[in-house]
N, C-alpha and C positions, 0 to 999 in steps of 0.2 A: 757733265762730265763726272766720272767717278775715280778717285785716286785710290790705290791701293799702296799701302805702307808696310814695310816689313820692321818690326821692332825686336831688338836684340839687346843683350846685356852681356858686358864683359865678366860680371861677376858670376853668372851662371850661364855656361855655354850650352846648356839643354834648353834654356828659355827662348821661345820664338813665339810671336804673335804676328799674325797677318790680318790687317784691318782695311776695310773698304769703308770710305766716307765720301760724301757728296763735295765736290770742289767748292760749292758755295757755302759750305759749313765753317763755322768759325774755329779758331784754335782751341777755344773754350769746349766746343763739342768733342773735338779730338782728345783734349785733356780728360773730359769725363768718360770718353770711351776707354781710354787707357786705364784710368782709375778703376772702372768698372771691370774690366778683363783681367786686372791684376787683383782683385779684391782688396784695394787699398782704401783707406779712410780719407775722407774729403777734408779733414781739419789740418793738412799739412800743406805748406806752400809748395809750388812747383813752377817752372818756367820752360818755355822752349827756347833754344837758341838755333838760328841758321847757323849751319856748321860748314867749314871749308872742307878740303879733300881729306884732311887728317883729323877732322872733327873738331878744328879750333872754333872757338865761339866768335860769332861776328855780331848778328842782330839779336837782341833779347825780345821775347815775346812774353810777357808777364801777366800773371793772373791779376795782380793788383797793381794799380798805379801809386807807387810811393812818392811821386812828385819830384824824383831826382832830375836835377837839370843837367844838361851837357851830356848825358848818355843817350844813344840812340835805342829806342825800345818802342814796342807796340804793346797793346792790351789785347789779352786773348779773346775777350768778348766782342771786342770791335774790329778784329781783324780777320778777314776771310782767308781760307787756305789758298785760293787761287790768286789772291793779291801778293803773295810771298812766294808761292811755290808754283812751278809751272814746267819744270824740266825733270824728265826721267832721270833718277840717279842723285837728285837733289837730296841733301842730308840734313838732319836735325839732330840736336840733343835734346832730351826732355830730362831736365833736373828734377828728381822727385825726393831727394833728400840733400837740402841746402847745407847743413851743418856738416855733413861728410862728403859733400860734392860727389854724390852718387847720381848716376843717370842711365837712361837707356839711348841706344843709337837707334835712329829712325831713318829709313831711306824710302824714298818715293820709287816704287818698283814697276808701277804700271798706271797708265792713264787711259780709262776706257770711255768710249763715247756712249755708253749706256745712257738710258734716262736717269734723272735725278734719283738718288736713293732717299727715301722718306725716313730711314733709320740707319745708322751706322751698324756695320755688320764685322763680327770678328769671324773671319772665315777659316782661320787655322790657328791652333793652340798647340804647343808643345811645352812640357815642363812647368814647374812652378816659378812664379816671379819672386824676385828676391825680396826679403823683408822691407817693407817701406821705409823704415827707420832702422839705422844700423844698430842701435842699442837693443831692439827687439830681437835682432838676429843673434847678436852677442849675449843677451839675456838668456836665450834658450840654450846656447852652446855653454855658456860659463856658469848657468845655475848650479849644475852638478859639482862643478870644481869648486864653486863658492861654498856650498853646502858642505863639502869635503873639508875645506879649510876651517869653516866655522865649527866643525864637529870637534876638531883638536884644540880649539880655544876654550880654554876654562879658566874662569876668573876666580875660582874657589868659592869658600863660603865667607861670610862676614868674620867668621872667627879667624880665618887665615890672615885677614886684614889686621885685625888687632894684634895677632901674633907678630907681624911683620912692623907695624908702624906704631903699636901701643895703643893705649886708651886715648880717646880724643881729648879727655880732660888734661892727660899727660902732656899732650903736645901743646895745649893752650898754656898751661902752667909754666912749661918750660922756656916760654918766650921772654 
């Protein structure tokens, strides 16, 4: 079977990806597909969450096993899609920026009885993906503002320092 997922973002309403992936693929395969189609770096942590109707987080499917006891979770590389997802309309959250709790909304939109896919396919792309890490996005937007502010900060010459505070010897002798 082939699963078709719709991937959207609340941050960028113009962003849309439609991905087709074999139902026997792992969540890690879906993770790498998302990373690739969004031009994201693989050095950031990410997790999937099975989501309720209002995208509330239920079961975590994490890339790495941190050995936390007491929490229900699966590992991406060991969990096949069809073991967790089987109903059209089922929803996932893909958290790609943990520090700022940013994620994509994913919905299973179609199950096709086609033969198994050898390779994942991005069948539709619209818009640019949000920056993978919020600091990158803020840096791009705020770099000009920061440069403007820094332009007006002038700490003066060393001569100004001595005029204000006196010679260093005078300060030491005055103690």
